[in-house]
C-alpha positions in Angstrom: 7.0 -6.9 26.8 3.1 -6.0 26.1 3.1 -6.3 22.4 -0.6 -5.2 22.1 -0.4 -2.2 23.5 2.8 -0.9 22.0 1.1 -1.9 18.5 -2.2 0.2 19.5 -0.3 3.3 20.9 1.5 3.3 17.6 -1.2 3.2 15.7 -3.3 6.0 17.7 0.2 8.2 17.4 -0.1 7.8 13.7 -3.8 8.7 13.6 -3.1 12.0 15.3 0.3 12.6 13.3 -1.7 12.2 10.2 -4.0 14.9 11.0 -1.5 17.3 12.0 1.5 16.9 9.5 -0.1 16.1 6.1 3.1 16.7 4.2 5.0 13.7 5.3 2.2 11.6 6.8 2.5 8.8 4.1 6.2 8.4 5.0 5.5 8.3 8.7 2.6 5.9 7.8 5.0 3.4 6.2 7.5 3.8 8.6 4.9 3.1 11.5 3.4 -0.1 9.6 6.8 -1.4 9.3 7.6 -1.1 12.7 4.2 -2.7 13.9 5.0 -5.3 11.2 8.2 -5.9 13.3 6.3 -6.2 16.4 3.7 -8.5 14.9 6.7 -10.7 13.5 8.3 -10.9 17.2 4.8 -11.3 19.0 3.8 -14.1 16.5 7.0 -16.0 17.3 6.2 -15.5 21.2 2.4 -16.4 20.9 2.0 -17.8 17.8 0.5 -17.2 14.2 -3.1 -16.3 15.7 -1.9 -13.3 17.5 -3.0 -11.2 14.4 -6.5 -12.1 14.8 -6.4 -11.6 18.3 -4.9 -8.1 17.8 -6.9 -7.4 15.0 -10.6 -7.8 16.8 -9.5 -5.6 19.7 -7.5 -2.8 17.3 -10.9 -2.4 15.2 -13.0 -1.8 18.4 -10.7 0.2 20.0 -8.6 2.3 17.2 -10.7 1.7 14.0 -12.1 -0.2 11.3 -9.3 -0.2 9.1 -6.9 -2.2 11.7 -8.5 -5.3 10.5 -7.0 -8.7 10.1 -5.8 -8.0 6.5 -4.3 -4.8 7.1 -2.3 -6.2 10.2 -1.1 -9.0 8.1 0.1 -6.7 5.3 2.2 -5.0 7.8 3.6 -7.9 8.7 4.3 -8.6 5.1 5.9 -5.3 4.7 8.4 -5.9 7.4 9.1 -9.5 6.1 10.0 -8.4 2.6 11.7 -4.9 3.4 14.2 -6.2 6.3 15.6 -8.3 3.6 18.6 -6.5 2.7 18.4 -7.5 -0.9 15.7 -5.2 -1.5 16.4 -1.2 -2.2 16.2 0.8 0.7 14.2 3.4 -1.5 10.8 1.6 -0.8 10.5 4.4 2.2 9.8 6.8 -0.5 6.9 5.1 -1.6 3.3 5.1 -0.3 1.4 2.3 1.3 -0.8 2.0 -1.7 2.1 1.5 -4.0 3.8 -1.0 -1.5 0.9 -3.0 -1.2 1.3 -3.5 -5.1 4.8 -4.9 -4.8 4.0 -7.4 -2.1 3.8 -10.4 -4.2 6.8 -9.6 -6.7 9.9 -11.2 -6.6 13.0 -9.2 -5.2 14.5 -8.1 -8.5 11.3 -7.2 -10.0 10.2 -5.2 -7.0 13.6 -3.2 -6.7 13.0 -2.5 -10.7 9.1 -1.1 -10.1 10.5 0.7 -6.9 13.2 2.9 -8.4 11.1 3.1 -11.8 8.2 4.6 -9.5 10.5 7.4 -7.5 12.6 8.2 -10.6 9.4 8.8 -12.8 7.1 10.0 -10.1 4.5 7.1 -10.9 0.9 7.4 -9.3 -0.7 4.3 -8.2 -2.4 3.6 -11.3 0.7 3.8 -13.2 2.4 1.5 -11.2 -0.2 -1.0 -11.2 -0.3 -1.0 -14.8 3.4 -1.3 -15.2 3.0 -4.1 -12.9 -0.2 -6.0 -14.9 1.8 -5.4 -18.3 4.6 -7.4 -16.9 7.0 -4.7 -17.8 10.0 -6.0 -16.1 9.3 -9.7 -17.1 9.5 -8.1 -20.9 13.1 -6.5 -20.6 15.8 -8.4 -22.4 18.0 -10.8 -20.5 21.4 -8.4 -20.9 19.1 -5.2 -19.3 17.8 -7.5 -16.6 21.2 -8.7 -15.6 22.6 -5.1 -15.6 19.7 -4.0 -13.3 20.7 -7.2 -10.7 24.4 -6.2 -10.8 23.5 -2.3 -10.1 21.3 -3.6 -7.3 24.3 -6.0 -5.6 26.3 -2.9 -5.8 23.7 -0.7 -4.0 23.3 -3.4 -1.4 27.1 -3.7 -1.0 27.2 0.2 -0.5 24.6 0.0 2.0 26.2 -2.5 4.5 
């Protein structure tokens, strides 16, 4: 399997799609990046972790500057985080900018901010403010336990 060609074609398709279908381009972008993250993860398993560096050098030239090493690493990170069944499936409703803010959070905190962002239709700046102000960490233990229990029910329902 030629991972590089698959990744390049997905990125080119995404670029074309984003110019044609504005209304759903963010969701398409997030799902495309998730799929690319899966491919990068598989390619890394076969060819080593240096594959992101190799692919990014080619993609920057052939597809565009924004597909640099850091962006490809973030795509792989997106896959590694959200392929976990303990993380809410609601993440597909968020934008790439929202998701990047969530990458370094632990699972329960991440689920809280995902649900809060969707329920309150938070902008990226509003989400960033909530995360920086440690809103989840400041919740009482009882509330956190209830939220964790609700997340466990949601995951069981999905499986």
